[in-house]
N, C-alpha and C positions, 0 to 999 in steps of 0.2 A: 195483615189480615189473614185469618185462617180460612182455607178453602173448604167448603163442604164436600164430603165424599161423593163420588159418582152415584153411589147407591141412593143418595138423596137429591140428585139432580133430576128433577121431574121430566124435563125435556129430553135429556139423554136416555132415561129409562124408557120413555115412550118410543123414541126412535129405535133403540136397541131391541126392545121387546116386539115391536111391530114387525121389524125386519127378521128377527129370529123366526117368527111365525110364517112370514112370507117366504123366506128361504127354505123353510121346512117343506112348504107346499111345492115349491119349485123343484126341490130334490126328489120329492115323492114321484112327480111325473117325469123326471129325467130318466128314471128306470122304466116307468110305465109307457111312455110315449113310443119308444121303438118296439116294445112288445105289442102295443095296440096296432101299430102299422102292420106288423107281421100277421096278427090275427085277422085283420080286415082284408089285407091284400095278399098275404102269403109271399110277399116279395121283399127280400133283403135290400134290393136296390131302392124300392120305395121308402124303406126305413131310412136309408142313407140320405135320400132326397129331403125328407122331412127334417132330419137333424141338421143336414147341411144348410137348409134354408134359415134355421135359427142362427147358426154360427155366422153365415154370410151377412144376414141382416144386422147382427150385432156389430160386425166389423165395419160394414159400409156406413152405418149410422154413427159410428163412434166419434169422428171428428166434428160433423155437424151438431151432434148431441152436446158435446162439450161447449161449443160456441153458443148454442141456444140456452143451455143452463146458465151461462154467464149473462145472457140477455134477460131472462125471464125470472119471475119469482120462483125460487127453488122449492119452497113448500108446495106451491101449486103444481110444479113439475112432478114431484113425488106423488101427490094425490092423484094427478091425472094418470100416471103410470099404473098405480094400484087399481084405479077404476077400470082402465082399459084392459088390464090383464084379467080382472074378475069377469068382465063382460065377454072377453074373447074366449077364455077357457070355458065359461058358462055356455057359450054357443056350441062348443064341442060336446059338452055334457048333454045338451038338448038333442044334438044330432045323433049321439050314441043311443040316447033314450028312444028316439024315434027310428033308429036303425037306418039313418040316412047319411052317415059319415062317409066322406070321400077323401081321397088323397089330396085333391086340390084344396079342400077345406082345411085339412091338417097342415098343409104347407103354409097356408095363409096364417093359421093360428101360430105356428112355429115362428114365422117371420115377424109377426106383430110382437110376440113375446121377446124376440131378440132385440127389436127396436126399443121396447120398453126397458129392457135391461140396460141397454147402452145409454138411455136417458137417466134412469134412476141412479145408477152407480156414481156418475160424476156429481149429480145433484146432492146425494147424501154425503159424499166425501167432501165436497166444497162447503157444505153447511156445517160440518163437524166443528171447525174452529170457532164458529159462532154459537155453538151449543155448549161446548165445554171450554174452560180456561186453558190457555196454552200450556201451563204446567201439567195439566191432566190429559193432554192430547195423546201422549204415548200410551197411557193406560187405556184410554178409550179406543184407540186403534187396535191394541192387543185384544181387548174384549170383543171388538168387532171381528177380529180374526178367529177368536175362539168360537164366536157365534156361527161363523161360516163352516168351520170344521164340525161343530156339533150338529148343525142342520144337515150337513152332508152325510154324516154317519147315521143319524136317526132317520132322515128322509129317505135315503136309498134303501135302508133296511125295511122301512115301512112300505115303500113303494111296491116291492115284489109281493108282500103279503096282501096288501089292499087290492092289487090287480087280481090275485087269486080269488079274493072274495067276490069281485065283480069288476069287469073292465072299465066301467064308468066311475067306480068309487074313487080312484086316485085323483081324477079330474074334478070330482065334487069337492074333495078335500082342498085342492089348490084353489078352486073358486072361493071357497069359504075363507081360506087364509088371507087371500088378497082383499076380500070384502072387510074382514075384521081389521086388517092392517090399515085400510083406508079410513075406517072410523077412528082408529087410534091416532092416526096422523092429523086428524082434524083438530086435536087438542094440543098439537105441537106449537110452541111459541118460540120465535126467533127474532132477533133485533132487526130494525130496518136496514136495508142495504141499497146501494145505488144500482140502478138497472139501466140498460141501454135503451135508447129510443130511436135508434137509427133504422133506416129502411132495410128490409131483408136482403136487398141486393148486395149489401156489404158483408153478408155472412161469410163468403169465401175469404175476404180480406181478414176478417176476424179469426177464422180458422188458421190462416197462415201466420197471423200474429202470435197465436199460441204456440205453434211449432217453432217459430223463430225465437220466442222467449226461452223455451226449453233448451234449444240448441246453444244459445248464447251463454247460458248459465252453466259453467263448467262442471260443477258438482252434480247438478240435476242431470246434465247430459251424460256424465260418466256413470251415474247410478242407473240411468235408463238403459244404457248399452249393456251394463252388467246384468240387469234383470232379464233383458231380451236374450242375451247369450246363454244364460243359465236355463231359462225356460226352453229355449230351442233344443239344447243338448239333453236336458233332463226329460223333456216330453218324448223325445226319440228313445231314450234309454228305458223309460217306463213301458212304452209299447213293446220293446224288445223283451223285457222281463216277462210280460204277460204271455207273449208268443212262445218264448222258450219254456216257460212253465208248462204250457199245454203240450209242447212237443216232448217234454221230459216225463209226461204222464202224471203231472200233479193234478189231483182231483179238483173239480170246479169249486167245490165248497172250500177247499184249502186256499185256492186262489182268491176267493172272496174274503177270507179271513186275512190273507196277506194284504189286500187292499185296505181292509178295515184297520189293520195295525199301522199302516202308513198314515191314515187319518187320525188315529189315536195319538201317534207321535206328534203330529202337528197340533192337535188339541192340547196336549200336555205342554208343548212348547209355548203355545199362545197364553196359557194360564200363568206360566212363570216368566213370560217376556218382560213385564214391567220391572221385575227384580233383576233380571239379567241385564237390562238396559242401564241399570245403575252401576253395574260392575264392568260391563264391556263398553268401550267406545264404539261409535258407529263403524269406524274402520275395522275395529277388532271383530265385531259381529259379522260384517260383510266378508272379511277374509276368513274368519272362522268357518262360516257355512261353506265357503268355497273349498277350503282344505278338507273339511269333513267329507264332502262329496268326492273330492279327488282321491281320498284314502279309501273310501268304502265302495265306490262303484266298481273297481276291478275285482273286488272280492266276490261279487255276485257270479262271476264266471264259474266259480268252484262250488256254488251253493245249489243244491237240488231240492232242498226241502222248502215248501211254501212258508212254513212257520219261521224258519231261520231267515228266509228272504224278507219276511214281514218285519222281523227285528231289525234287519239292516235298513229297510225303508223307514221304519220308525225313528231310527237314529239319524238318518239323513234329514227327516222332516223336523226334528226337534228344535234346532236353532233357527230354522227359516222364519218363523213368526217374529223373532227378535230382530232379525235383519230387516224384514219387511216393515216392521214398526218403526225402526230407526230411519229407514229411507223415506217412508210416507210422512213421518213427523217433520223431517227436514223439508221435504218438498211442500207440504201444506203451509208451514210457517214462513218459509222464504218467499212463497208465491203470493203476489197481491190478490186480494179477494176477487177482483174483477177478472182474474185469469185462472182461478182455481178449477173451474169447470173444464176449460180448454186443456189445461195440463192433465187433468184426470182422463179426458177423452183421448189425448195423444198417448198417454201411458197405456190405457186400455186397448187401443188399437195395436200398439207395438207388441204388447204382451199376447194379445189374441193371435196376431200373425205368427209369432214365435211358437205359440202353443199348437197352432194348426200345422205349421210347416214342419215342426219336429216329428210328430207321428208319421206325416207323409214321407219325410226323408228316411225315417227308420224303416217304414214298410217297404220303400223302394230298395233300400240296401239289403233287406232280408231276402229279396228276390235274387240278389246277385251274389252274396257271400254268406257263409255260415253265421248263425246267430251269435256265437261267442265272439267272432271277429267284429261284428257290428257293435256289440257291447263294449269291446275294447276301444273301438273307434270313438264311441260316445264318451267313454272315460278319458280318452286322450284329448278330446275337444274340451272337456271340462278342466283338465289339468292345464292346458295351454291358457285357457281363460283365467284360471286361478293365478298362474304365474304373472300374467299381464296386470291383473288387479293388484297383486301383492306389491309389485314394483312401481305401480303408477304414482307419480307425484301428486296428481289430483286426488286420488283416493287416499293417499297417505296424509294429505292435509285436510281431510274431511273433518269439519268442525263438530265438536260434541254438542255445542249449542248453536242453533241457526242464527244468522245475523238478522237484524230487523229488516222489514220489507224495504225500508228506505235505502239500505245498504246493498240491496240486490241490484242486478243490472237494470238500467233504465227501461221502463215500460213505455212503449210508444203507443199512446191511445189515439188512434187515427179517427175515432168517431166521438162525437160529443156525448157526455154522460150527464144525466140529470137525476135528481133525487127520486127514488121510487118509493113504493109503499112497503110496509113491513112485511117480511116473509110470514110472520105469524098472523 
């Protein structure tokens, strides 16, 4: 039977398009939010408090969110997240319009948005295998990656411009994008799935069940550790690059172009990821991106031009979407549907901790030793991780085609499951 292309998959197009719009709005305010706090309070500390509230809420809610996504109707979760985000950002729009915005209000808004993000992400990811056929899942994941890069590039660029037009404008844009996304998701149709009917007091046990399942599955565990390690070292390395660029007198605009080139490399890599996946095995793409990082990170010690640094970053980012797609495809297909939300939650928390700890460690090291040495330390950490991944028997045996769910480690379902209503 010939599969219809994703361009003709109405449900996938609804999901992709609605989230392209929603992510654009989120990235618009990712630039505008810290600027707004500085304008309202004049305090960099308050700006850090607001941004930290969003990150902390996202991390704290990650594990419970994954378990709840597995319990509830996933379409309802996505609709609720979009509605809550629209109302929450809309409340800030009204406060700015009436000139009554406070730091406390902005902290609450940021925290609510962080929780919604931690809920929506596992709900969308867990739903994807029910929206597209397994054969098209790698392409769908690659297109989702391209969507994120595109939203980041366009949203951050638009955010600064819109804030200059009026400080309320970026937040009006995000409110509208969430509202439109909510309406679009109303038309999303997904097949019925089983949902949990157990008391909420079992939530902790269900969260632990997801962590145990991930840890017992050796390929899932190995790729999770790989992703966390790379995120940790590269996040530290990226901060050091920005700081060194400023210290070397690179103009701010050139630093912005450097960051944009990094995003452009990732976007191009996401576009070609489906083709590269047909050429490279999962192990080949994982080891490939590791060795590219190992080879290129030390070179940045000798680069003083923002444009050349941007080219290096673009080269580093190019193969990453192929690797992420291979890992995500395997994890989604090998994980039973009733555990996909929890697996996504666990991976999100692990990645978030690494992304937060990396810059913190990089910043602390910059206070102690020269920037070039910190950069080499990060490059050394990546090199050691690359060697361990290259020789790992688990990674070398990484299958090109995921086994059926029935072949994966036994899932201990400690709570009864009953037939639920259709997600659509």
